[in-house]
C-alpha positions, 0 to 999 in steps of 0.5 A: 956934834953940831957945827955952826957957821956964821954967814953975814949975807942972809936974805934979811941979815946974819945967817947961821948954817947948822950942820950935824946933830941938834941934841942936848948941849948942842941945842943949848949952844945953838940957842945961845949963839942965836941970842948973841946974834939977836943982840946985834941984829934985828933978825937972823936966818937959821939954815937947817938943811944939814941937820941930821938928827934932832932930839926933844931938847933940839925941838924945844929950842927950835920952837923957842927960836921961832917965836923970836925973829929967827927965820928957819930956812931949808927945814925938812917937812918932817922937822917942820911938822915936829915944830908945829903943835898938834901938826898945825902951823 
């Protein structure tokens, strides 16, 4: 299960705090919620500090979100490494 909490007080606009497992259909839900918010704001902040598990679909969604004006914050070094292609930033 993935819990998404909207906070309108991010450093550069709205922020989403994700908690739980970023897997399968939950990853799709996160992507849809970010797309919805990006229709209303120029950028959003995505706090990943409480994400406990990420599968291949979660990694793919986070890679796509990084291309958009979505700023990943409090992302673990391990997860950040998985998001970079061939271990490069």
